[in-house]
N, C-alpha and C positions, 0 to 999 in steps of 0.2 A: 441507421445502425449506429450504435454507440459503443466505442471501445474505451474502457476506463482502466488505467493502471494505478496502483497504489491508492493515494487519496482520490484520484480520478475515478476509481472503482466505487468509492462511497458516493460520489456525486452522480455517477452513471446509475447506480442502484436507485437513488432518490428520484432521478428523472424517470426511470422505468416505472416506478411505483406511482408518481404523481401525474405523469403524462403518458400513460400506456398507448394512447392512440397515436402518439408521435414516435414511438420506438418500435421498429420492425424486428430488430434483433439486438440483443445485449451481449457484449463480450467483456469479460472481466479477467484481467491479467494481474495476478497477485495483488488483488485489492486489499487494502487495510480495512479494518472494521469487521472482520470475520468473527471477532469476539468482542465482548463488552469490556473495555479497558477499565471501566469504573469498578469492576469486580476484583481487580488486582491492585490497582494503584490509586493513591489518594489524589484528590483534585489539587491542582496547582493553579493559583489565580493568575490572571493575565500578566500582572506585574512581575511575578516570579518567572513566568514563561518568557516574557520579554527580556529580562535580565540574562536568562540562560541563552537566548538566541543571540544576544549582543556579544556573547563570549565565543561564538562559532568562528572558526578559522578554516583555512584550507586543510590544515592537518586534522582538526577535529571532524570535519566532514568526511575526509578520507578514512579515518580510523572507524567511523560509524559504518560507512559503506563497506569497508573491508571486512568488518566483523559480521554485520547482519545481511548484507547483500551477496558478498562474494566468498564467504567462508575462509577468509584469510588468504585468498589467492588473487592477487592483483595482476591485471594485464595492462599494457600500455594503451590499448584501445579504450579502456575505461576513462582515461585521463580527460578526454574532451567532455564527457558528461559530468565529471567532477568539476572541471573548470567552469562549466556553465553555472553550477550551483555555488561554488566557492567564489566566483567572481563578484558576487554581491558583497562580500565582506570587504572588498577594497574600493567599493563605490562610496562617494560622499553621501549617497541616499541609503546607505546600509541601515541606518536606524529606522527608516520607513519600511524597508523590506523586513527587518527583524520584527517590527511591530505587526506587520501583516502575517508573518509566520506565527507569531504568538496567538493572534486571533484565529488563525487556521487550526492551530493545535487545540485551542479551546473548543472550537467547533467539533473537531474529531472526537474529543473526549465527551463533550456534553450532548452530542447528537448522534448516538450510535445507530447503525443500520441493521444490526443483527436481527431485529424483529421485523424488518422490512423484507427479508428475502422470501418469506413464505407468501408475500403479497404480489410477487412478481408473476405476471402472466405471459410475459414476452419470452419467446425462445431464447435461451441463455447458454452461453459457453463459458465455462471457467477454465482458464489456463493457469496452472499452479506449479511454480517451481517449489519442490518439496523441501529444499534446503533452507528456504527463507525463514528467518527468525525475527522479522520486523514486528514490533509491537509498541504502540505509543505509550509513553509513561513507564516503560520497563525499568528505567534507571531509578525511578522513584518508588517502585513496588518493593515490598519486603523481600529480602534475599531469597527466602524459601519459595516465594511465588514466581520469581523471575524465570526459572527454568520451565515453567508451565505456560508462559506467554509466547505467542507467535509460532506455534507448532503447526506450520502449514501443511505438513504431511497428514495431519488430522483435520485441520480446519477446512481444507478443500473438500474432503469427503462429507464433513458435517454440513457444510454450506450447500453442496449439491443435493443433499437429502431435503433441504428446506425449500429449494427452488424446483417447482413442479416441472418434470420432464426436461430438466437441464442436462447438459453434458459436461463431463469433467475430463480434461486432459491433464495428467500429472507428468511433470518433467522432472524425472529423478536427477539428483545431484545438481540442481539448478537453484539459484537464489531468487532474490526479489525482483530482478529485472531480466526475465528471460528473453525479451526482445533485444537486449544488448548482449547478454552472455551467450545465448545459443539461438541466434536469429533463425537459422534454417529449421530447427526443431519447433520454434514458436510459430513461424508463419504458415507452415503446412496445415496444421489443424484449423488455424484461423481462416485461411482461405477456403478450406473445405466446408466449413460451417457457413461462411458467407454465401457460398454457391448453392447451398441446399435449398 
């Protein structure tokens, strides 16, 4: 069984499509890649992405998560997860991490999984926090297109229709990280699906 959250959802989707004999069940929690970001935002080469990654700080990571993950409502229990990510910025190896992040962003943009969902044959559960607004490249998209990106309250339903016999659990008023924000509401449907 594979559980993929955020970019992990893209990787889990690829695994289920490429190696279906190895995947008994697929669980996707607010995966990115439910839309093709190339339709909204122009390509940024890896050097530009690397330069942007090098500018990240504790404050920029927090501002991003606050806006897209938690709808402007920060709780102290989110700090440990932010510290895990922001800790990279104070390491002497941060340039290596930033380069890897740029390569990862390039992969997300250039290798969409939108067309892979209909190829999934594995029993699949989608757990979607409907308040999520995460969308790769949103800042580079034209202003008029930005509000159309990352609409998980629509993307979850659209994706469920593509994955044959999949199940969708929508968590209202929850953002990008339901396993952090509302663990009790997240774990119950996950365990029920695993036990089926």
